[in-house]
C-alpha positions in Angstrom: 80.2 -11.0 85.0 80.0 -12.1 88.5 82.8 -14.3 89.7 82.0 -16.9 92.5 84.1 -16.5 95.8 86.4 -19.1 96.7 85.1 -21.5 99.5 86.1 -21.1 103.1 88.9 -23.1 104.0 88.5 -25.9 106.6 89.2 -25.0 110.1 88.8 -26.3 113.6 89.0 -24.6 117.1 89.3 -25.9 120.4 87.3 -24.6 123.5 88.0 -25.9 126.8 85.6 -25.6 129.6 86.3 -25.1 133.5 88.0 -28.5 133.7 89.9 -30.6 131.4 87.0 -33.0 131.0 85.1 -30.8 129.0 86.1 -29.7 125.6 84.5 -28.7 122.4 86.0 -28.9 118.9 84.2 -26.2 116.6 84.7 -27.3 112.9 84.0 -24.8 110.3 84.4 -24.0 106.6 84.5 -26.2 103.5 85.2 -29.8 104.5 85.6 -31.2 101.1 88.3 -33.0 99.1 89.8 -29.8 97.5 90.2 -27.9 101.0 91.0 -30.3 103.7 94.5 -31.4 102.7 95.9 -29.2 105.3 93.7 -30.3 108.1 94.7 -33.9 107.9 98.1 -33.2 109.7 96.5 -30.8 112.2 94.1 -33.1 113.2 96.8 -35.8 113.5 98.6 -33.6 115.8 95.8 -32.8 118.1 95.2 -36.5 118.9 97.9 -36.3 121.8 96.3 -33.2 123.2 93.0 -34.7 123.5 90.8 -34.8 126.7 89.7 -38.1 128.3 86.3 -37.1 129.5 83.2 -35.7 127.6 84.0 -34.3 124.1 81.8 -32.4 121.7 82.1 -31.9 118.0 80.1 -29.0 116.8 79.4 -28.9 113.1 77.2 -25.8 113.2 79.7 -23.5 111.0 80.4 -26.2 108.5 79.3 -24.9 105.1 80.0 -28.0 102.9 81.1 -31.5 103.4 81.8 -34.7 101.3 83.1 -38.1 102.1 86.8 -37.0 102.4 86.1 -34.5 104.8 83.6 -36.7 106.9 86.3 -39.4 107.0 89.0 -37.0 108.3 86.5 -36.0 111.2 85.5 -39.6 111.8 89.1 -40.8 111.9 90.0 -37.9 114.5 86.9 -39.0 116.5 88.0 -42.6 116.4 91.2 -41.6 117.7 90.0 -39.7 120.7 87.5 -42.6 121.6 90.6 -45.2 121.6 91.9 -42.6 124.1 89.0 -42.8 126.4 87.0 -39.6 125.5 83.2 -39.8 125.0 82.6 -37.8 121.7 79.3 -36.3 120.8 78.2 -34.8 117.5 76.1 -31.8 117.6 75.1 -28.9 115.1 72.2 -27.7 113.1 72.7 -29.6 109.9 71.8 -33.3 110.3 73.0 -34.3 107.1 76.6 -33.7 108.1 76.0 -35.4 111.3 74.7 -38.5 109.6 77.3 -38.7 107.1 80.1 -38.6 109.7 78.1 -41.1 111.9 77.9 -43.4 108.9 81.4 -43.9 108.3 83.4 -46.7 110.1 86.0 -46.0 112.7 88.6 -47.7 110.5 89.2 -48.9 106.9 92.1 -51.2 107.6 91.9 -54.9 107.6 92.6 -56.9 110.9 96.4 -57.3 111.4 97.7 -60.9 111.9 98.0 -60.7 115.4 94.1 -59.6 115.8 93.4 -62.7 113.7 95.2 -64.8 115.7 93.4 -63.9 118.6 90.7 -66.4 117.8 90.4 -69.4 120.0 91.1 -72.9 118.6 87.4 -73.9 119.2 86.5 -70.8 117.1 89.2 -71.5 114.2 87.9 -75.0 114.0 84.1 -74.6 114.3 83.7 -71.5 112.3 84.1 -72.9 109.0 82.0 -75.7 109.9 79.2 -73.3 110.9 79.7 -71.3 107.7 78.9 -74.6 105.7 76.1 -75.5 107.9 74.4 -71.9 107.4 75.0 -72.1 103.6 73.6 -75.7 103.4 70.5 -74.7 105.2 70.2 -71.5 103.1 70.4 -73.9 99.8 68.0 -76.0 101.2 65.4 -73.3 101.8 66.1 -71.9 98.5 65.7 -75.4 97.0 62.2 -75.7 98.7 61.2 -72.5 97.4 62.0 -73.4 93.9 60.1 -76.6 94.2 57.1 -74.9 95.8 57.1 -72.3 93.2 57.4 -74.9 90.4 54.4 -76.8 91.9 52.4 -73.4 91.8 53.5 -73.1 88.2 52.2 -76.5 87.3 48.9 -75.2 88.3 48.7 -72.4 86.0 46.2 -72.9 83.0 47.8 -73.3 79.7 46.7 -70.0 77.4 48.0 -67.1 75.6 48.5 -64.9 78.7 49.3 -67.6 81.3 52.8 -67.0 81.4 53.5 -70.7 80.8 54.0 -71.8 77.4 54.1 -75.7 76.0 56.5 -74.5 73.4 59.1 -73.5 76.0 59.0 -77.0 77.5 59.2 -78.6 73.9 62.3 -76.3 73.3 64.0 -77.6 76.6 63.4 -81.2 75.7 65.0 -80.7 72.3 68.0 -78.8 73.8 68.7 -80.9 76.9 67.4 -84.2 75.7 67.5 -84.6 71.8 70.8 -82.9 71.5 72.4 -84.9 74.3 71.5 -88.3 72.8 74.9 -88.4 70.6 76.9 -87.9 73.5 75.0 -90.1 75.9 75.0 -93.0 73.4 78.7 -92.8 72.9 79.8 -92.5 76.5 77.5 -95.3 77.5 78.8 -97.6 74.7 82.2 -97.2 75.9 81.5 -97.8 79.4 79.6 -100.9 78.7 82.5 -102.0 76.8 85.1 -101.3 79.3 83.1 -103.0 82.0 82.6 -105.9 79.9 86.4 -106.2 78.9 87.5 -105.8 82.5 84.9 -108.2 83.8 85.7 -110.8 81.3 89.5 -110.4 82.0 89.1 -111.3 85.7 86.5 -113.9 85.3 88.7 -115.9 82.9 90.9 -117.0 85.6 87.8 -118.7 87.2 86.5 -119.9 84.0 83.3 -118.0 84.3 83.7 -115.5 81.5 79.9 -116.2 80.6 79.0 -114.5 83.8 80.2 -111.2 82.7 76.7 -110.8 81.0 75.2 -110.9 84.4 77.6 -108.3 85.7 77.1 -106.0 83.0 73.5 -106.3 82.8 72.7 -105.9 86.5 75.3 -103.2 87.0 74.2 -101.2 84.0 70.4 -101.4 84.6 70.4 -100.9 88.4 73.4 -98.5 88.9 75.6 -97.1 86.2 73.0 -96.3 83.5 71.1 -93.8 85.4 74.0 -92.4 87.5 76.3 -91.6 84.6 73.7 -90.4 82.5 72.6 -88.1 85.5 76.2 -87.0 86.0 76.6 -86.0 82.2 73.2 -84.3 82.2 74.6 -82.2 85.1 77.6 -81.3 83.7 75.9 -80.4 80.3 72.5 -79.1 81.0 72.7 -78.2 84.6 75.7 -75.9 83.8 73.7 -74.4 81.0 70.7 -73.6 83.2 72.8 -72.0 85.9 74.6 -70.0 83.1 71.3 -68.9 81.4 69.6 -67.8 84.8 72.5 -66.3 86.0 73.3 -64.3 82.9 69.6 -63.0 83.3 70.1 -62.2 86.8 73.1 -60.2 85.9 71.2 -58.1 83.4 68.3 -57.7 85.7 65.8 -59.4 83.5 64.5 -61.3 86.4 63.7 -58.3 88.3 61.9 -57.1 85.1 59.8 -60.1 85.2 58.8 -59.4 88.9 58.1 -55.8 88.1 55.6 -57.2 85.3 53.9 -59.4 88.0 55.3 -62.8 86.5 57.0 -65.5 88.5 60.4 -66.1 87.4 60.5 -69.7 88.8 57.4 -70.4 86.9 58.6 -68.8 83.7 62.3 -69.8 83.6 62.6 -72.9 86.1 59.4 -74.8 85.8 59.8 -75.6 82.0 63.3 -76.7 82.6 62.4 -79.1 85.3 59.5 -80.5 83.4 62.0 -81.1 80.4 64.6 -82.6 82.7 61.9 -85.0 84.4 60.9 -86.1 80.9 64.2 -86.7 79.0 66.2 -88.1 81.9 64.3 -91.5 82.1 64.3 -91.6 78.3 68.2 -90.8 78.0 68.5 -93.6 80.7 66.7 -96.1 78.3 69.2 -95.1 75.4 72.1 -95.3 77.7 71.2 -98.8 78.9 70.7 -100.1 75.2 74.0 -98.5 74.3 76.1 -99.9 77.1 74.5 -103.5 76.6 75.5 -103.2 72.7 78.9 -102.2 73.7 79.3 -104.9 76.2 77.9 -107.4 73.6 80.3 -106.4 71.0 83.3 -106.7 73.4 82.2 -110.1 74.7 81.8 -111.4 71.2 85.3 -110.3 70.1 87.0 -110.6 73.3 85.5 -113.9 74.9 83.9 -115.5 72.0 80.3 -115.0 73.3 77.8 -114.8 70.5 75.1 -112.4 70.5 72.3 -115.0 70.7 74.1 -116.4 73.8 74.7 -112.9 75.3 70.9 -112.1 74.9 69.8 -115.5 76.2 72.1 -115.0 79.4 70.8 -111.4 79.8 67.4 -112.5 79.8 68.1 -115.0 82.7 70.2 -112.9 84.6 67.9 -109.6 84.5 64.4 -109.3 85.6 62.1 -106.4 85.3 62.8 -105.3 89.1 66.5 -104.6 87.8 65.2 -102.5 85.1 62.5 -100.6 87.4 65.1 -100.0 90.3 67.2 -97.9 87.9 64.3 -96.1 86.2 62.7 -94.9 89.6 65.8 -92.9 90.2 65.8 -90.9 87.1 63.0 -88.4 87.8 64.4 -87.7 91.3 67.9 -87.0 89.8 66.4 -84.8 87.3 64.5 -82.7 89.7 67.8 -82.5 91.9 69.8 -81.3 88.9 67.3 -78.7 88.0 66.5 -77.4 91.3 70.5 -77.2 92.3 71.2 -75.5 88.8 68.2 -73.0 89.4 69.4 -72.0 93.1 73.0 -71.5 92.0 71.7 -69.2 89.0 69.7 -67.2 91.1 72.6 -66.6 93.5 74.8 -65.0 90.7 75.7 -61.3 91.4 76.7 -58.7 89.0 80.0 -60.0 88.1 81.5 -62.4 85.5 83.5 -63.9 88.1 80.3 -64.6 90.0 78.7 -66.3 87.3 81.7 -68.7 86.7 81.8 -69.4 90.3 78.1 -70.4 90.6 78.4 -72.5 87.4 81.2 -74.5 89.0 79.2 -74.8 92.1 76.3 -75.9 90.3 77.9 -78.8 88.5 79.7 -80.0 91.7 76.7 -79.9 94.1 74.6 -81.6 91.5 76.9 -84.4 90.9 77.5 -84.7 94.6 73.7 -84.9 95.5 73.1 -87.2 92.6 75.6 -89.7 93.9 74.5 -89.3 97.6 70.9 -89.8 96.3 72.0 -92.9 94.4 73.6 -94.3 97.4 70.4 -93.8 99.6 68.4 -95.6 97.0 70.7 -98.5 97.0 70.5 -98.8 101.0 66.5 -98.5 100.6 66.5 -101.2 98.0 68.7 -103.5 100.0 66.6 -102.9 103.1 63.1 -104.0 101.3 65.2 -106.7 99.3 64.2 -105.2 96.0 
């Protein structure tokens, strides 16, 4: 039975040239974790005796090397460079030279003093710059999602098209039909609260009947579609991000690309279509529910009968008020779907990343929805609509 010989221990020899500016460090032996412990202290002691001119690291006689040994050489090399030496790596084994060169000069984080060296201008504008760059990246990603979704809309329906009408119907059921109870309940309560508070304030002026105008115009033009979109962003937008993000973590999206299928066309497009269909319908349900809640409260709180409520509502609200709110719904649906998809595709390989992107999806969706609602309000005011 043949026994293997123990590897040669790591060693380093110093050869000085004719003057102090030329020095060669010849490394030899096994520079792996099990044999370099003794060299750590020796290399540390050689730093103070280093030359300041041209220095060569000869790795010709090195028989084996791993990351631990390469890191010791790299750390020693960094110390010489800080002392003013010009270090060059040489040898007949390129893999060892590449390994040492690939390691960083230091593994430590910048100290507090180094972090404080940033100017006030940089400390103030650096976070702003990061936000601007991140916003631009999200905008580009959103345009990519929209473009790919439009491309997905051009796919022919068929068995091998990659686009199934059943997927759209399934998403309509999950994000629309199953959301009807919570949308109805929340809208009923919102309409009742607005009516109660409006009647309470208008009572001082003897104008309780005008609470119908208040609830009708506010609900149909603003509150109905806005609150519906916010609830859908929190309920369905977060679900879209979680679903796409979990598929990204399990590399299922990469598998779709390998099979030659578009992940946006398969995963995002059906959800965008479903959101665009259900949000206007849910807005109509929310408006009816809120007006019903307002009618119940005004009848019990102010004595306004249902017939009087409907008659006053017909006088106060015209078709433009209904249309002003309904026009916003498809735009808000696209915003919710695109933002949720973008955040889902940004998920990394950890559960922490998934939770962070789901939270970011809900926050960004609600922010952009409110922003778009404000832009619509200004546009309507400018055209007197």
